Steps between C-alpha positions, in 0.01 A plus 500: 500500500299825511497696176682803676753274665572316170560825325729628779706174499515495128629855497754435769646190323515673166739770605842517331807652649524881481809599309734717691717720291855354544753751629787541252727560798632300784332529843802695627449766234158603618507379863378779729409742204191612693668555829667810637793297621861596569601492137212732413554729795866535391381643166220729632648627833794716577813308641454665834122408523571148373768447770270619778209280390705191460661567838159529649383163344826324598542635853157629605596857512193742491430714193424862516211676328753683272634160379141386433460802273809410298393140471133591392639720227710209353236246560236717322735553201548122473133414547374739229763374259360145566151626417367521855215751554421429864665419837384305806625416847486116502456353845399187698184555711393227740301325229764267354490698181638839380346839466552798278337836402608640169569877442598652164834686462305827455472838678371843383766701307338837618429582121183299458685175411661196674859410564641161588613521865622262771651683797707343775213528755287278270768236497572513865140461630130496411182497701272210420171449689599294804149426621411285192785246566510254791641660805376280792345815669813719471297730264128583527290548197494868556872514544612459145867638496784263444832526316703299243876565510745412240717183547830571299627145573247361247527661164223677319357318193258560216190296429310595185493881519562544871805556702475289816691612814521235782409675832415421856152580642446650848227664682471864598631406848787290360387145530575266219186414295691274254736206472799681365571729804542217753698294246754776449528544879559123542752505216692778677471329832657178377767703330599664820487185712663260244779751412592533860511119536722476177747744642582255786663298207576768245527870596474610146136406462282812484169378364293167486226472234196284530425322180176337371440261203132419467360210301145591389258223425174565311234337288367602164144449373335588179328849532161371350471223765620727779223738402245216526599427859366767748698342783834545311404851390399612856728309728795364293416135574238236408257458790359196342599246229566126507860418421586366151560134448849595400672781679856478634522134614732404202742783587535562132438880507790564728799645301325373185488668170362851525180526283550742204242742615657520851843526349383814300357649816824427691713653229314813483486518889878475501558761234290753688657405828862544370401846379399579867830372622374175647764226480256216404694179482280184529175380354344151504192292537409423864333196642135565450348531138506859392735599770831676428792668675709821441810588687759781483867513607521618857500878577510737795195418693313832468561508125397133469168570677422789268584273202273222617203739538581651167530156332162383641338808343686453177399130487122596513551755216696272276274204554201675370680553165532120476133426597605392844432591852756450767395353848715596774287356768676252725238226432288567192416131436426219745670176449820637350804684643456865596745791427772647736767752461824367655702783635874420477674722756872574553732752652812635320764748607642801307827294507346245266427216768177308511441447860326165434795354316741276686853645469849359438650591838409429852411873558292516188308198614458642843334808351272272289399301801453815704249638250334172445448412869370857578256450211379180653453663831300786344274241313467298822398794720274645233358189325138619575568844364666354183179283453279798555693706249397263218152408634190613293160389416634374169820340616330293765350284215845401397718466817479171691396290199741248336602760240653782700688550828285428811358776707782445746825692460816287517846521348676248291882503492601165342719231635845665479409840647305316781795284578735788522260692739451184714872448523563860576236500778658179660872627478674656787786658295479792256632306202471611142177425325545296179249428226556235238551628146231409249515128436520349147252240372618275214204345312706244308372622162786613266330811334346632834725738692569469877241668715599729801291419806383776717552507871131460563204312332171682464186449712181627322295434813708763706353853524850645569770300327878556467594432140871542485547876511163650591191408694177434300183623664272268321173574684433846346170508293502562123270815523678651807725801518840368589574799721283359779725186533818682430429773756423235770800291420759790471368666808518173696854420385611860568370482851680176562829625369469804716463274804800292382721815452408620855574164650832471327611839627369429854721181506795697352463772758506222767839382373419230247666495156284585212536138361408338833204730536370430155546116537319499833200699367475275187500186711225650713299608203534167322359319811226757550377504134508124453114462503479701180724264305318222312628309200216242464159486331303813599186350364480212759259486783789402726677830425188695608509330837871534542487870402248553775711323739799717402301808581462627138192690399241266355203728482293437177243778531631804287320763698655367825844465330497882458521527875865427479554856370383631839701272739688711741840371384410558134379850566821566697714362202325719239524818720867431599605452141307809397303316246143556628338663803253325726229725353591390142497139594156517666371692189642242250332226706164672459555525127595118492195406690269705290655384176463135605132558584420668174664240287308226665187713485534550126550133444206409701280743301634371163465144612133554611413687186645238269347218698144643496505675156719262293519155651159447650300610195710282257478199742130542556440525120697167445318352793162589342616330163567186695169522676322547164673197354417293814129593464508412132654150576242454766221567252651263234600201709347284776617556852756219506670599185472866583686441830778327311534757225466799731709399792814674387301820419325498826822458694645795308190706589533403862877590503426828332230590741738428785773722360261782394350496852844504661622793286188705580509414880880570525475833305222621740709393800805673358302824447375484863856445617609813305222704653609402848873564429420837331341620835839478669679818531847394598690435177698214649193319643320557178787344290505200743133456465530505127775243517322270749124530413479608130802353319412135599183529289704545183622135476161363593320698233761418243485137571137478393548728202792293375292183528216668304755597227570121454122433468362780286507466136819645357302697250317680769780593730577862439827555684829403334630185664852418624580293213437805272660751725820314578628402160632763253480407148 
């Protein structure tokens, strides 16, 4: 082991858990203390202002500038009392991260001094530089104006000394330049459409809320070892590295005892998260070594997305205090599972009904089946779009392997739900729909209580699985902004429900009863959407062939997958629901293709640099030592004995020369492929070229480097190895 690497590993293994000052209160006592939530608003706003703001949040009513002035006064008072000195509009540009520009609460007082000030106009909108964020050609470099506008539905919060105000981000000409704006429009669209559907069954329903519960997977590595790996620092993943002799094959890490250092990190993360109003619920070891998961209780979808972005930022800050680095890349290590972010999605009414819960009466079950079947129709018609919504240069390393859902969208329902739908499709009478109550499993062990059995099993190979009272969109990547998937899903289901509502009314206008119209349409939809239903093993080669035969999208090239956003029926769907215009869709695809190219380009540069400046010099040096030893053996021994003694060394020298030559040749070819691709002006064609002609060299270069790692003397190898990176002490 090299001296530097030895010191780094020794330092990493010698860390002790960082003590987190225990809170002398229960979580409920300090939960949301750094959030301008309803409880806080009630204290700092007048009764009239509080009522207007909460009505706007609950019912989507617009807020006037005069109300913004009242809110800003109360918000400023609270923020200053909490020790805040600055404020920022916090938004989600098209980068999968967040953005913020901090301004101090100061203005001239007219007497040569300063006064703390925060007017309503500063709360309501700001003007960041729109030309410096991805826009897909909507804004030219010389056209810099853009606007952020306050989103009252997501409460302001304080981080360190800054008041953060969640906002949307739009161009000077009104197009969305962020993830939040289309998400809010998609949430509003499904509210309108689903509420109308619900009123066929219950006229008192006025609002349907889209909910999201994300499950964030991540890796932790020691900061010292992270800093010694240029690939981890610059790309978020290891571009080379032979797998450890022991990794996850014993499955002993999954749900295992959490290492003390990690537990200390998790504890502090939870404390800080609770202060920011995040309902963090679950923490555990995941399958791969050094892999963990964090999950909250479900929330309204827009707020949940904000909280996920906030927690990812918080994780990075807290990890550094514990001498860790968080890896949110979907595949930071080869040979072990990658990380996803399961999106648990549900719809609930203002009357307290979860629309994905089977009911107790025939009418309640008919509503459940109506929403379920329309969701299946939406997923069936938009399976290519849903795949495109989670596609990225990083997620493509994870999807399709035997560790994550395949890169084919299908829906799992479970035996009981499937049987009910099949029976309903085949029936000719409009009979009541009945679901079995939860079964009871008796284990025959005296002290073990009876287990209630859910109405569906789980299928971890399904990208879109029904799990009893919600759908779990499992294909979302760990580093992604959930808004991309949630916008596509909510918009697709909203469009489908709009069509259903229209079709029901057409049939009713033609003289059919409401019940007959609904039953007839459900039967039609069950039959039409059948190709999307699959309860088997999504990993199998047989399923890939079957999925293609069913007409499902099986495209594996990420740049080509993005074409789904521009399909005529998809453009029409987004435009009709009011979620995005055709111009916005084209612009976003330009951003997606450009981002894909840049990520592969960065990885190619890092891989080439490490191969030529780290690996080849070390391998050549060790090869020279073997050659020196061989020459010395030749001088000492006669030819026959020399051949016997030096055979193994000569074989290693030949192997090394083969791998060194392969690395050098492949790096040169990769660079040439990049040069050719870089000359392409069309962003789509350039991204495809990087996918087809540059990316394939990665695995070829890595293969030879990983073989060299096994040959070169451990003391000479400078990069921390998997066996050091993947096991926290």
